[in-house]
C-alpha positions, 0 to 999 in steps of 0.5 A: 371471403376476406377472413381466410389464411391468405386475406385476413382483412381489416378491423377497426376498434373504437375506444373511449377511455372511461375507466382510465386504464381498463378500457384502453387496456382491453382494446390494446390487448385485443388489437395486438392479438388480432394483428399478431395471431390472426394477421388482421390489419387493425386500426385502434381509434382511442380518445385518450392517448395520455392514459394509453401511454401509461400502459404503453410507453411507446405512445406519442401523445401528440400524434394523430396517427402512429404505428405501435406493435403492428397496430395503426393507432389513431387519435379519436379527437371528436365525432366530426369528419367526413369519411369515405367508403375506403376509410371503413374496415371489414370489421368495426368494433365499438367497445362498450357501446361508445358512439362512433362518428356518424360520418363513419356509420354513413360510410359503413352503410355505403360500403359493399360489402358492408362491414360486420359491426359489433358492440363489444360489451363489458364483462359480466357473470349475470345469467342474462348475458348468455341470452343477449350474446350475439343478438342483432340490433338493426340501425333505425335508418340505415341498412346496417345491423349491429351485433352484441358480443359479450365476454363471459365465463361460460361457453355460451358467451365470447369467453375471456381475452387471452393470447395463445402464448400467455399460459406457457409464458406464465408457467415458465416465469412461475417455475423459476424463483430466481426469475421472480426474485430478479423481477421484483428486485427492480421494485426494491423488494429484498430477499427477506421480503421475498419470503413474505406474503406478497400482495399487489394492490390496484383499486379505485380511490374509494377502497377501504385501503387504510383499514386493510393496512391497519389489519395487516400491520398489526397481524402476525404474518409479514406482508409486502404490498406492491402499489402502483403510483397514484393508486390508493394515494391517500392511504399510501401517503398516510402509511408512508408519512410522505409522498407515494412516489415510485421507489418509496417504501416503509415498514410498519409492524408486519406490513411493508409497502412499496410504491411502483411506477406504472408498468407496461402490460407485459410487466403487469402480468409478471407482477400478478404472476409473482405475487401470492395475492392480487387486488385488481379492479375494473375489467382488464386487470380482473381478467389478467388476475384470473389467468395468473392462477393466483388468489385475487380480490376484485374491486368492481367499477362503481355504477349508479344505484349500486348495480355493480354490487349485483354484478359482483355477487353474480361473479362470486356465486360462480367463483367463490364455491366453498370459500365464504371468507372470499365472498365476505372479504370481497363484498366488504372491500366493495362496500356491498354489505350492510356494514359498508363503512370502514370503521364498522367492519372488523378487518382483522377478523375478515383478513384472518378468516381469508388468510386461513382459507388461502390454500383452498382459495389457491386451489380454486383459482387454479381450478377456475383457470382451467375452467375458463381455458375450456371456453376458448379465447375472446379474439378467436371466438369473435372471429368465428362469429364474424365468419358465420355472419359473412357466410350467411351473406355470401350464401344469399348472394349466390 
């Protein structure tokens, strides 16, 4: 079989960028890990190189094909094109049910052996995920079967995306205050601000940031908030009374806001590790916040009919054990309560309650991280499933 130590094989990931950075962030991490840790030749097809470049500055936007960190990156321009059997990789992953080119699917059906075809789904804590994980979906016309593969929070799912070296890198970084201070200093964080409560803020535009800023600036605790350029643009501009360009900063009351440039993925991990609290969004930064082992508030990607609120509650039911203030703040942050308007919520009370519970929430974050480690990592679990499918095919041919 091709997936062994001597012949690791090839793999294609198809990524349509919907959530600006989350989709490509996940696919880029997975592609690098599969290549670097498992020796697989990976081709990443992505339709939006502009967003890709924000998290990977080495991307050349005009290139149809380029090599990045050992991964072949192809610009997925359209659904057209005629593909040969030789164009098809051993494993084909479509991220979040994106429609891969019909010509590529035809070539998949003509290939011998046919590739393992996976639909890598979005992350959810809902119970039904366990029942749907690894379920087959036969193609209606062609001799192909696609399998659903779900990341998740239990050992009955694919687990969470995590590189093998991540935990040790985090430990070394967080163990050295001087390294943390030097890292944050490049964003303008002063030695005085290092002693404050440090918060990273990454959210969607509709988050009630202005209300939270007002609660923070009128509070008794000095807070330094680090915001990437373009995030919460209206609230940041209002607070700064000026444009939120990288390097811009202002202190009002107890709150200092610094605007950061968008950073490459390794530095974003360090930002999460360096802060005391992280506001994250979507899926990619949400997962990285869990590996940071620090308290975090999740801004979930909005869906029609508020389906995302159900997903949020399912996660909080698993995560926010014994910390009601975390659940209340999270629900309000996502507009998932009866009081879903900024002016109706008492943000000062919400924040005070959450802040009082932060020592317990910090302990829960570390406990949750250990629990997630026990489920293995997504890339290794995915390859284990692929091998099991190939073993079945091999036995049938004998």
